[in-house]
N, C-alpha and C positions, 0 to 999 in steps of 0.2 A: 529462655530469652530468645524470641526471634530478632537477631539484630537490627535488620532493615526496616522493622517496624517502630523501633524507639526514633523519633526525631531526633533525641539528644545527642546520639552518636554521629549525627551530622555536622555536628560543631566542633569536630575533633579532625587532628590532620593525620591522613594516611600516606605511607609512601605506594607509590602506583608503579609507574616503569622507571626502569634504568635511562638517564639521560642518553646514554649510548643508543638505547634502541630507537630514539626520536631522531637521530641522526640523519635518516634516510627518507623522513617524511612524517605523516601524521600516523597516531596509531588509537584505536579504540581500545577502552576498558569499562568496565563496568564496576561501579564504586558503590556500595550501600544499596543495590538496585538499580542505580542511576546510568545509563548508557552516555558516557561521556567520549571526548576525544581529546588528546593531548598531542601539541607540537610545538617547535621552537620558534620564537618569534625573531624578528630582524636581528636582535641583540644576543640571539642564542638561548635566551632565557625560557622554561616552560610554561605553557599556557594551557589552561583547560576550560571546556566549554562543552554544552549539551551537542551530542553527535546528530544533529539533524539541522539541516539547511531550512532557513524560513519560508524559501520559496515552494520547493515541493517534498519537502521532508526526507530528501535522501540523505546517505551518512557523510557527513562531512570526511569522517576518517577514510573514504573513498578517493578522496581528492587529493592535493598535494599543496605544498609550500612556495610560496613565491613575493617575493619583495617584503618580506616579514608578515605576508597575509596565509590564511589557510583557505583555499580555493576548493569549492566543491567540485566535484568531478561530475555531475550532471550538467549544471550549465554556466559554470565558471563565476558563479556569484563568490566573492571574496570578504572577509571579514578580517579584523584585527584581534589582538590577543583578548581584549575586552568584550568582543563576540558583535561590535558594530560592525553593520552593513559598511565596506569601504568601496566596493565596485561592482558594476553591473556590466559585464562585457558587451552586452546588446544595447545599451544605451549610447546615444552619441554624447560627444563632450560638451554639447550645450543643455543635455539632460540633466536635472538633479537627482542623485542617489536618495532614493527613500531613507527615512530616519527609522531604520528596521535594526533589530539585532536578536542575536541568539543567547540563551542564558550562558554567562560566564561564572566561574567559579576561583576561587582563590587559589593559587598556584605558585609554588617557588622551589627553587633547588636547593637541596640539602643532601649531603653526604653519598652524591651520585644519583640520586634517585630525583623525580618529579614528586613533590608533595602536595596533596590536594586538598583541602577542607571545603564542604558543598554549602555551609552556611558561616556566618560570622563567628570567626574563631574562640572559643572559651578557654584554651590552654596554648601555649607555644609549642612547637615540634620540639621534642627532648633534647639535652644537650649530650653530644658526646666530646669531652674535651680530648679524648686522644685522637681526635680526627685532624685536629691542627698542632697536635702535640710532637716535638721533635723526638726522633728515636721510635714512634709508632709507624707502621704501614698498615693501609686500609687494604681488604680483600674482600672482593663482591663474591660473595659465595652462592647464594640459593635466590632463586625468584620463582618458586613452584605455585601450582595451584593444588590446593588441599581440599578435600571432600570432609570439611568438619568447620566449627565455628569460633570465632576468634578468642571466645572465653576458654572453650576448651584447652586451646594452645596455650593461653597465658597459667592456667591453671599448672596444666602441664610441666610448663617450665620452672615452677616451684614447689614441683611433687617429688621429695627425696624418695618418698616410699616405693616409686616405680623403678629405680634405677637396677635392683638386684634382679628383677623379672625382664623388663622391656629391655634392658641393655646388657644383660647377662653375655653377649656374645663380644662386647665392646670393653667398657669401662665396670659394668656392675659386677657384684659379687653375689651369687645366688645362696652362698652360705652366710650371709649376712643381710638379713631381710628387714633389720631394724632400722629404721632410719635417724639419723642425727636430725636433731631439732634445730631451726632456725630461730635467730635471736631477730626479730621483728620490730622495726620501728614505723609507724604509721607518719605519712608526711603529707601534705596539702596536694602532691599530684598523684599520690598512690602509698607505696609503703617501699622501705629498704629492708633486705634481709640478709643475713651474715651468718654463716656457720663453715665447719671444716669437714670434710669428709675423707676417707680411705676410699681410693678406686684402684679397680686392677688395670696393670700397664703392660699391655701385651707389646710384643715387639713394632707391630704397626704404628704405636703411640710413643716409641720412645723419643723421636724428634720432638714430638708434640710436646712433651713434657719436661724434655729434657734430662731424663734420667734412665737407666735401663732395669732398676729396680724391677721386680714383678710388682709391686705395688707401690703407689705413692698416695701423697694427700692433696687433696684440693681446698684452698681458702677461698670462699665465694663469697663474694660483695655485691649482692643482686639488687636490681631495683626494678619494680614494678611503676609504669606510667599509665594512669587511666586514658582512656579505656583499654586499649590493647597493644601496648607497646612493653618491651622488657629488655634490660641490659642483665647478663649473664657475665660477671666479671671473675674470671678464675684466675688464682695467681698459684704456680706449683714452687715446692722448695726449693727449686732451681733458679727461680727469680723469673721465670718466664711468666707473662700476663698473656692469658688467652681471653679476649674479650668480645662479646657476640651480643650484636644489637638485631633485635626481631622486630617488624611490624607486621602485625596479623591483622591484613587489610581486608574487610569484608566486602567480597564480591556480591554475594545473597545471603539467606539464610541459612544455607548449606556448605558454604564454598568460601574459601579465604585464598589470597595470595600471600603468601609467607615470604616476606623480603628479610636477608639474613646476610649481614655485614659483619667480618670478623677484622679486629685489630690485633696486633702482634707486636710485643717490645724486641724483637730480634730481627734479624737479617734474610733474605731470598736463600742465602747461600748456606744460611743454618738452618732452615726448614723451608722447603720450596710451598709457593703458592699450591701447586699441584697436589702436593702430599697432605696439606692442611684442608684442602676441600673434598681429597679421598676420604680422609679421617671422618669430618665432620658429617659427609655425606652419607655414611653408614650408620651413624646415630640419628640423624633426620627420618632416615628411612625405617628405622625402629620405631620412632615416635609417629610416624605418619601411619605405619600400618595399624597400630592400636588405636590411636585416635579417630582414624576413618572409619572405625567399627563401632565407637559410640553415637549417641544421638546428639545431633546438632545443638538441639533446643535444651540448651542446660540452665535450668531455673535458677534466677537469683534470688527469688524468695524463698527462702529456707524453711518456712513456716508451713510451707506446702508439704514438705516431708516427700518430695518425690524422688529424692536421692538420698543415701544413707551416707554417713562421714565418720572417719577416724580421727585421732588426735593428729595425725600427720597433715591432714586437710586443712589445718589451718590457714595458711597463706592462702588458697582459695575460698575458703569460708569468709575471710576479711573481704577479698575482690567481690565475693557476691553481694555481702554486704554494703560495701562503698558503690558498687553501681546502683543498687535498689535506692538507696538513700540519695544517690545523684538523680535519680528518676523522680523520685518524689519531690525533691526540691526543685525540679523543673517542671512538677504538676502533671507528670506521667505515671501511670502505672504498668507494670511490667506486662507484655505481651507475650504469652506463650501458650504452647498446646501440649505440653509435656504433661503424662499421664503419671501419677502416683503408681510405684509397682505394686501389685497385686500380693498381700502378703498370704503364702500358703502354709496353713496349720500343718505342724509335724507331726507324724503319727507318732502315737506312743508306741515305746518299745514293750514288745511283749517277751515275757518270762517265758522260760521253756515250757514249762507246764500249761501255759496257754496258749502256744502256737497249734495251729490245725493242720494236722497231716496232710 
């Protein structure tokens, strides 16, 4: 599926830039192939619009903010948060500013990010109860560009079979390749998936897990929010909760911006922010390395048999089925250029007397 070619996904919210990134002025961003500009209005709330002045098409992101307006750096035309032209400095006070506007987008602040929806939203931003829950702290972990697609990241997030291999240097156990199964409950927003797994617990992870035992267990209560958000809710036997929220924000058909937020029910003196970021950074890089080697165009129409599957792929197969059904429900067909793998005949095994010297 070529994400940006599907109009449906323009109707969902995506985490774009951190609010702190906007403190010093407008910033450019590409969402679903659309070049937009983000800035903070006079009330300190994020706003998003097309990154193009309606005068001479200069990028508004090259301008600045003034009196709650975004000012074009070319000729100083200024716009409000809704994209309406508010000021032309070359006009005298008696001249009326034309009723012109730049296309604006739905934009709101949540969890330290500016969230943007390009069209009328079909679903709300996923709720993270721990964000306002006493006893939890929020840690902004990663905000990186990956050369992959959002579906690849979402599938990987619920793929227990890759732990033993991709993460064998962190928490995976190469000697235990058979994955634990998820108990999956489909919901209107996606699905919930629960399982308990045994993981390696190297010294670097002791303060993360709350134990010095060589192995420990993760009780995982995870959620997938259509189309490209997920919640990884890990509870360790120590009582520690390690809750990761991701938005796999599509930039173009082969690139995403991974937003990762962590919630913990301990204190900074128990396990530092630096240690938590360092541990998850290694794991994230292990995932990135392998995912960037895959084809971004992951086909949701499994009847095309572009890829093969095994039982542990069930969460990803549910995703593909649900995404395809959603496209069909809105009158769309999947747009994909993926080519089915060529089936290579296996050469027959020759008996000793049949071999040619």
